[in-house]
Steps between C-alpha positions, in 0.01 A plus 500: 500500500354310198493123522696479166803668644491347842419139400622452147838671531596497865537878492384535853860472619585807284213687654608397850841654424332824387294497814808465719679777317213738492689754709776502241264528201756306300252309274716530186802341653286211636373414152844571347687274742234225512457271200148646433482405131569137592278511808211644300588289195516812279603465137477706188198424296576340160326308229533131538445260210490192723243660725297604186506147367401347847208729521393425143509121584282562814260690275487218251396259775216736609403539132448128459263513805308783334598732794545779256511793729775339722683407188483860368657627825787254452554596133496871596763445764704297256482795264608728781813284561593441132746700287361730226492320169564159663341170402371471861300813474376421141364164602328646816339761280383215268362296795320806608343529159377153528318570828358813346347295218361245737331776704356662182726807540592514131634852487737432788592173328614681191700756706683217661565341170666824386701529819624143463616564148667827604689301772645259236262209539672183380465427131423129544193591706377778280225293336314471834503871525381554146198261563403662824518848335278387219249345732487808727442726200221268372332501851512880502353519153220263592426688826484828309244345252288368784498842663383662184213250470389570856519871440287466184254292664469742787623241747699589811636286780523785748209736578691706749629837389856474649576863393256616781678279741870568423712663771591782256142628574555510875522867618501679825149542639566880562689767328879465535736763627633693197852455598453145653281326239533168675309617813147610552465854632301379798808353651752700714835408659507597862744458774453441883712377794275192536484391138789666336414566130155374408237534230150628575196588293328842492175362386287182570621205301298191403608135452611465141660845462847490331701787648867427397645337186871506521800382285786355697848645513673157493384148456647158547379169346508219745777248406254199460342690203830569309430223251134590460484885485700792359738633749417865391130522417408181698267381221434131495718388196580138570497402126731776367747623777835617378817472719737773623824401319713584809320326787295192558214667693330773299269425209290741296194490279675732236816680425340823591431374861859371518632846396284683752598264787872557422444874514295497816670237725656194324821696404623458853303194610596262215827369642354450855126424474551122496691506827258753641218252460700208621598647829217753573131511531303750297528804729883542471468449127221755488732741688755457217237563234402822663856613525576413139181662378586818705850507338350496153270792598812702545635380156769292677673813635566385855697811600198722397274265691720524811500880477118508445432276800738693728289805482148338468271640760311181581238673707391705195452206269125429471369260245147674521630847427769428237404577144495151349411639149849661477700285751827345379607160589731658761201668659300187516799321660501772768155378611636142524821612675311648793281202571504382865792284596391443866881511571452645848268214612723213370689306760876436482481156333263625234724802414800261485326253262425786258859628521619148429275478196609840383868401518440193294292679236757782472785261464320321221426821314861619547667175394266392210407839345818659362334830451390522861829353618700777336268774628527366859872478478531854382245671722419467868169679439388227260592223739325677784189547275472141393530367852250754636237431224525130535460522887220754466290283270566191690309689774229674289431174310334288769279782621406667166516250216170352360425187313337483164268211414333320209230242483654160443310203357503187713448216267418238765212706649430685168478826692712820525698606802690817573878464479784743581744539218659850538633712781472875436570840657208752504586819670143620540343171602770485765328792678205280598505371852421150609179356669407151576152605395582700181265719306692492169691241305743494210416360155771416247393626147604329172728785416712463820342790684337459842147635585378574856136385537281593792350187662261656751356860546752751638353813649631856427817551705559131532840335435564244227633177638685241295582154636859380514405131503368451844116506501279443803283247307802273452735564795449545872589830661808354666628355161438821327667715757804276512547495113448868463752587773755257350482621136356868527636591840170642648247382751170497318216693668242490214137452562527119465773477758342751750169332480640147454289415194440129466608267225269461200313192618437668835350818355142587590233530228311813390129549545385332181142629541632848470773457231418178322744221431729367230583142418883545537574131441302488176647823368852393582444181304392711203787742520787257534416380141639841387221608268520865407132525411395357840746728673362807317149399588577442881736799559237790519275277717776412742611853522142624589470229763846582642417868529163413676663276752845670514433666838418160654871408537630260600220251390534172311293637219709814467823318475359235260359774278833677504668179367243432239507868382882486489486175296265647239714810467815283463331298223435812306817686552790282604741323270409134441721204416453365154550138616119406499525533108760231467478274809218310332751370252754373748558344840539756787 
């Protein structure tokens, strides 16, 4: 059970009652008879002017200290809690415009000035807004003139051709399947008693090969980013986020993203998403997102969805043989629906926890979403379907979901570090098995897709191994096996576990007289500065060296080179925080 439910809300007593009544399977009556809304402190999400004003006051305090980024988050949350057309929202927009001006974000400044006016900015303060608008327009005009002069004089501040480095240029290293364009033809999905479904290669692969580039079926922005990034496209939009008018959680970079979110998932999530994040961790919330996205794939026809899934031959669903070029959203969901649940390997307590979660989520949907409530009241099939889907994806989520990352600027150290901001469901990536000594890794691309990158040579016939977060360089064999069994319900027998590979600092070195050496410490110091031209220069050199020493695994140089190669690749292809551009004007 998540700490938030057990510790914050004392819900363990409810769970114990379910445990005792497992034989009766009377979960609904337990929640109906117990004061579960009171116990879990559930309440309908509504706009709150007092809360909006309090958040704006906190933002003003941070503003005075020039902690502009923290102040922006407060103003964005204030906007989310404020009523449409209210003075609270108008003033928060105006305050946001001031920070934009201070950080030299003049176009965003002007956009916030317009938003403040549209939200009935107080007339007695209008002169401040007019002055800021004039100053921002002048700054933009001056900047345009300076740019023209530099262009005329042939000057340029950036000698790197970013167009050659953009992730839109990233392609599969080999021809793709005609009907599965996101997968290289050299990959095959096989099945065995030992490995279950697994992905192997029918040719030799080298470190640096890109063999899968996949778009997720469903995605979920982590709650801590809701006042920094768009809930739909996940773009960093801290200066210009717009609120959902019916909840205090979701914010968007544009009206278009808001509309698409409503169609794909927010239609049902809006009334309950605040409570979902309050009482659950990300995995149960991700299960809800997968369910709501699936429902939209069936055009909200839950009876048709129930009928479809009743006759679905799960054994015949294969993400590698399906024609993705003509696949409908329903077809794509089929590949998600059949992902492994590990239901048979879960113990009694684990199953009961998930049933408990299912009951709470179902009740929230039934009570807060009138459309779903009416359908559930009229149809036993719909009620059965919702419960089954929630429970299924509460089981598929922990063993199949992946994290998406971006490079976050750390102002204190002036370096970039990888941060997890999104959870996502990839039906093809989910076919990759785990190894504590992986030979591939996942790279988040700027457009939200995920690429699979080979990190050491794989011979023809070899299996592709991902890593589920337990690496032999960082964790002992006992720690890895314990964690893998706890979350993924299997006893790991990968090469690292069978051979008891040591931790990184205990790894032997290669024969430097045969292979040469690299100065890993020096190269790491260069790469953490996040310079694209340096990464582009080092990437092919690191790739050659990694392929030369790749069969010398595990060695300290091999693992160091893998990390350096991955870092260079990330610099060139992963999304990067904009914060380095404006932290120089403010306090962290």
